[in-house]
N, C-alpha and C positions, 0 to 999 in steps of 0.2 A: 427426141428420145433420151438421149444422153442426159440432157439437162433435167428432164423429169425423173430420171433414176437418182441423179445427185440430189435433187430436192427430197425425194422419197427418204433416202439414206439420211440425209440431214434431220428430217423431222422425226425419223425413228430414233436417232441419237439424242435428240435434244427437247422435242416438243410434245411428247405424249405421257399421259399419266399412266404408269405401269399398272395400277390397279383397274383401269378402264379396259385393259386388253382382255379379250376373250379368245377362245380357241378359233371362233370365225374370223377374228382379226388375223391371227396366226395363218390361218388357211389362205388368206388374202395377201400375205407378204410376198414380195416379188421374187425373192430367192432365199435360199438357206443361211445367207450371211445376215440377213434381218432377223431371222429366228435365233442365230447364234448370239446377236446383240442383245435380243430380248432376254434369253437365258443368262447372259452376263450380268444385266441389270438386275435381273430377278435374283440371283444368287447373292449379289451385293446387298439388295434390300432384305434378304432373308437373313442378314447378318453374318455371313460366312467370311472368313479371313483369307488372305493371299488369294483372292479371286483375280483372275486376268483371262482376257480373250486371247487366244494365239493369233498369229499373223496368217491369214489367207491360206493360200495354196501350199504353203511350206510349213504347215502345222503338225506334220508326222502322225496326224490320226487324232489329235485332241483339238477341240474348239474352245473349251473353256476349262480351266484349272481353278480348283479351290481346295481349301482346308476344312474339313468337317468339324464338328463339335468335339470329337475326340482327338483333333490334332493331327488327322490323317489327310494326307494329300490325295485328291482324286482328280482323275482326267474324265472329261465329258466329251463325247461324240454326239453332235446335234444333227437329227435327220428331219427335215421338213418334207414330208411326201404327201401327195393327196391321199384322202382318207381311204379310197378303195385300194390304194397300192400297199405293198408290204416291204419291210426293210429286211434285206438278205444278210448273209453271214459277213460280207466285207465290212460292215459297221463293227462287228465284234472284232475281226481280225485287226483293222486299223485302231481301234482304241485299246485293245490288249497289247499290241506291239508297241506303242507309244509310252506305255507305263514307265519303262526304265528310263527313256529319254527325259521325261518330266519328273522323275524320282517320286513316282506315285505308288500308292499301295492299293488303290481301288480305281476300277474302271467302271463308267456308267454310260449307256446309250440311251438318249431321250429322243423319243420320235413322235410325230404327229399322227403316225399310223400303226398298224399292227406289226408284228414280226413273224417272219417265216418259221416253220417247225425247225428246219437246219439252224437257223440263227439262233433260236432258243435252245436247242441242244449244244452248240458250240459255246454258247454264253454260260449255260450250266456247268459244263466241264471245266471252263476256264474262270469261273466265278466272276462274271461280268454281270453288272445289275442292268436289266432292261426295264424302262420305264416307257409304256406304250401311251397311245392317246387317251385312254381312261385315266391312266395315271397322272398324266399331264394336266388333265382337266381338274382332277382331285387336288393337284398341287396348286393350280391357279385358283380355284375355289377357296381353299384354306388361307392362302395369301391374302385374297380380297377380304377375307373376314378377319384379317389381323391375327390369324391363328398360325403364327410363324412356326410354332413347335410341331404342329401337325404336318405342314408342309416339309420341314426338314426331316421328320420322321419317315415320310414317305420317299424322300430322296435318300436317305441313309439307311433304310431298311435293308436287311441282309438279302443278297441275290439268290434266286432259286439255284440250288446246287445239284449236280448230277454226279453221284460218286461211283457209279457203275464202272466207269472207266479204270478206277484205281483198285476197287474191291475184286474186280474181275480179272485183275491183270496177271494172276497166276494160272488162270483157267485158259483153254483154247479161245482164240479170238470169236466173239459172237457176232461181230459185225461183218458185213460183206465188204471186204476191202477190194477196191477196183485195182488190178494190176495192170501194167502195161506188158502184154504178152508178146507184142512186137520186139519190144527191147530184150525180153528173155529169149526169143528165138534168135535174135541177132548175136547176142553174147554166146549162144551155144554153137551157132554156125561160125562165128569168127574165132572164138577162143576154144572150141572144142569141149566146152564144159556143159 
């Protein structure tokens, strides 16, 4: 099995035509690292500068880093999930939190699935770009047609932004915030407050 895995990774890195890859091929990839390698190669082929793939489990939340057409460094979190599954908020938390480490000004999550509503909300508040399965298919198709600009436009388009957290800051909290009432009782009991 280990030999089969090694051979698969080797073929992924060396022996396939990037333009022949479809979303179905991505769905068949053995693990997320193959999807990361695909995106790494795709970003190079799309003409981005400063493209590199981060090192495995110690990537601080970024799988690929690149500089866009405006000279802005971006961090990418790649999520290869089954089509029926959804990507949760941890993807946004990870990619957003690694921006300073990689000295990036933009963060993107690219997934082979959809995103949960809480994930979309957190991304919107933190200005993180989400590219779901449909977006990925559009990027792949544009690349296959040699329409590099269209693929870049999809990747670099502005993220959906939620401003309510800032515009409503002076008003009472509209969201239900879950408090730890046990902690409050403990403090009252112990500290007499």
